[in-house]
N, C-alpha and C positions, 0 to 999 in steps of 0.2 A: 721443437715446437713449431718453429716457423715453416719447416718443410711440410707439416700437416696442413697448415693454413694455405700454403702455396699450392699443394696438390689439390685441395678442395677447390680453390679458385680456378686452376687449370681445368679440372673436371667440369665445373659449372660452365665455363666459357666454351669448352668443346661441345658440351651437351646442347647449348643454345645455337652454336654454329652448325653442327652436324645433324641435329634433329634425330629422327628415328633410325639411327644406324648403331648397331650393337658395338660396344657396350653402352652406348649413350641413348638407349631407348626410353621412351615414355610409354609405359604400358597402359592399355585401355582399361584393364581391370574389369570393373562392372559396368562400364559405360554401354557395352553391348546389350545389357539388360533393358535399356530404355526402349529398344526396338521390339521387345517381346510383348505379346498381348495376353499371355496367360502364365500363371505360376502354379506349380504342382506341389502338393504335400502328400506323402504316402499315408495310406490308411489301412489298418487291419481291423476288421470287424468280426465280432463273435456274436452270433445270434442277432445280427443287425446293429450292434452297439460297438463303438470304438473300444479297443482293448490293447494291451501290451502283448505282442507276439511271443515274448520270452516267457509268458505265463502258460503257454500251451506247447504240447508236443504230440508225437504220433500222428502226424498229418497224413490225411488220405485225400487224394484227388486234387490237391493244391498244386498246380503246375509251377514248379520252381523256375522253369525257363521263362515264365511270364513275369517274374518278379525282377524287373529291371527298370531303367530310367525311361524307356520308351521314347526317348528324345524330347521329353517334356522338360522345361527348365525347372530344376529342383535343386534347392540349395542344401538339402540334407541327404545327399547321395550316400553318405556313410551309413545312414539308417537303412536305405534301400539295400545296400550291399550286406549289411549285418542281417537283415531279415532274410535275404536270399540264402546266406550261409546257414542261418538257424533252421530254416525250413528244410534245406537240403540235408543237413546233419540229423534232423529229427523226423524224417519221413518214416511212416510206419511200414513195416513189412507186410507182405501179402497175408500172413497168418494172424495179423492183429485186427481185431474187429474195428469197424468204422467208428469214428469219434462220436462223442456225445453232443458235441456242439457244431453248428454250422459256422464255417469261417469263410472270409473273403478278403482278398487283398487287391488294392488298386490305388487310385489317386483321388484326392479332392483337388479340383482345378478351380482356381480363382482368377478373375479378371476384373478390371476396372474400366468402365466405359468413359466416354468424353465428359459426361456430367459428374463423374466421380463416384458413381454408384458401383458397389462391389457385387459381383454375381458369383455364384458358386454352383458347381455340378460335380457329381461323383462319377468316376469311370472305374468300375471294378473289372480287373483283368483276369482273375482266377478265383474259383470257389472250391470248397471241399469241406472236410470235417477234421476235428482235432479233439484231443483230450486235454482237460485242465491239468496242470502240474500240481495243483493244491488239493 
C-alpha cells in the first residue's frame, strides 16, 4: 500500500518539476477551442427540412467526396464519417431512377460575437436526390 502512495508522490513531484515532457505532460485537451470563431454541426436536409440520413437510400448526385469535416471545428465527426459511409454504401446505380426527394448535406455554422449574440449560417456542400426507405 505504501509503495502506491510513494509512486503517486514521485509522479506528482516529477510532473511539477519537469513540466510538459512525456510522460509528465499536461494535455491542452479542449483549450485550443477557445481560439475558434466558429463551430460546425452537420446537417442533412430532405426537401429543405432536417432529416435522418439513415431513413434514405439510393442516393443520386450526392457527392460523397464532399461529405467530410472540411476543416471546420466539429465535435460530432463520428456522425460525419457515418454519413459518408452510409451515402457511399447506398449510392444508386445508373439504372436506378432519380430519387423522389431532393436532399442536401452540409454544415450549420454557429458563432458568438463579442456581445454574446449567436449567429448561424448554413453551408451546403452537396445536393442530389434520394428515396425514402419507408
